[in-house]
N, C-alpha and C positions, 0 to 999 in steps of 0.2 A: 502199901495197898494192903486192905485188910483181908481181901478175899482171895489171896494167892493167885492172881490171875496176871502176874508179871509175866513177859515173854522175853525171850532171849533168842537170837539167831547164832547158831553155831555150826560150824563144819562137821561133817560126818565123823571124822577122826576124833573129835572131842567128845562124842556121845557115848555112853556106856554100851557094852555090847548087849545088855538086857534090853535095853530101850530100841536097838536096832532090830533085835528079834521080835518085839511086839510089833513093830512096823511090818516085819514079814509076815507074821501071823495074821494081821489084819489084812494084808494083800491077799493071803490064802483064803481066808473067809470071804473077801469080795469077789474073787475070780471063780471060785468053786462053791456054788450055793449049797451043795450037799455036804459040804465039810463041817464038822462040828467045833466047836471052841476046843474041845480036848484033843481032836486029831491035829487041828492047827498048831497048837502049842508043843505038843509032841513032835511035831514035824519039824519045828524050829528049835526044839530043845530048851523051853522054859516052862515053868509051872503056870497053872491056870491063875493062882493068886498073883503073881507077876503081871500076867497079861490083864487081869482086871483092875489091879493097881494102877497101871500105867496108860491103859488103853486110850483113855480120853485126854491124855496130855502129851502124846508124842504122834507126829504125823509129818510126813514129807512136806518140804516148803511149798512146793506148788499146789498142794491140797488145800491149804487154807488161806492161799492168798488171793483166789478168786473173789471178785467182789470188794476187795480191800485196797488199800493204798500202801505202796512202798516207797520208801525215800532212801536214796543210795548216793554215795559221794564216789567219784572216780577221778583219777589223774591221768592226763593224757598229754600227748605232744600238741604243741600249738601248730596244727598244720591245716590248710585250706581243705575243707570237706570232712574232716574227722568228725566233728559234732553233727555235721548231716548224717554220717554213717551210723553214728549212735542214734539219733532220733528215728532214722529209718528202721533201724533193729526193732526198736520199741513199737513203731507202728506195725511192723509185720507180725508182731506177736499181740495185736490189738490191745496194746496198752494205750490208755488215755493219758496224755502228758499234763499234768496239773501245773507244775512249776520247773522252771530251769533257771539255774543261777550259776554263770560261769565267771570265775575271778579273772582278775587281768593276769596273763602269763608271765611266770617268773622263771628265768633260765630256761625259756622254751617249753615249760610245762604249764598247763592250766588245770585248775582243780574245777570240777563241775559237781553240783548237787542237783538231783532231778527227783521230782515226785510224780509217781506214776500210779494211776487207777488201773487196776487189773479187773477187767469186766467180769460179771458172774458167770456169763455163758460162753465166753471166749478167752483166749489168751493162756499163756503157760510162763508164768513169772521165771520159774527154775531155768527152763531152757534160754529164755530172753536173757537173763543175767549172765549165764555161760556164755552166750554168743557175744554179748557185749565185752566180757573179759577177753575175748580171743580175737577182737578187732585189733589189727595191727596199729600200734601207736597208743593204744590204752594200757597203762602200766598198772594200775590199782583200781580195784572196785571194792566197796564195802558197803554192806546194807546197813543203815542207820537206823531204821525203824519201820514199823508197819502199824497200821490200825485198821 
């Protein structure tokens, strides 16, 4: 891509500390309207130039996924009701299921690929994904992409 608009989904531990501090500074600016950029960057321990360099390039996953589609794959036990529990969790977070593909289980484990639209005024993709990961019988969840 020529416009440097490639996106990556990484876990927090893989993100450099300066980028996490930019997110903290942005939160301060959003929560306290009377805080200046200078005060926010001093509070988190970064320079203003670092803030301005990265402020439009780093954001929490949930912030930019509203109104977008995410696709993820998961591996889960082949047990009655487990797929229903996953789909119910998506519905609880106001996700609109676009596609579901489940492979034939091998050795009692099924692979499932789901595409979900996160509605612009509702939903919390970050919490939804976290809750799905913690459903008993779900072994693995990976976000494949978003648009």
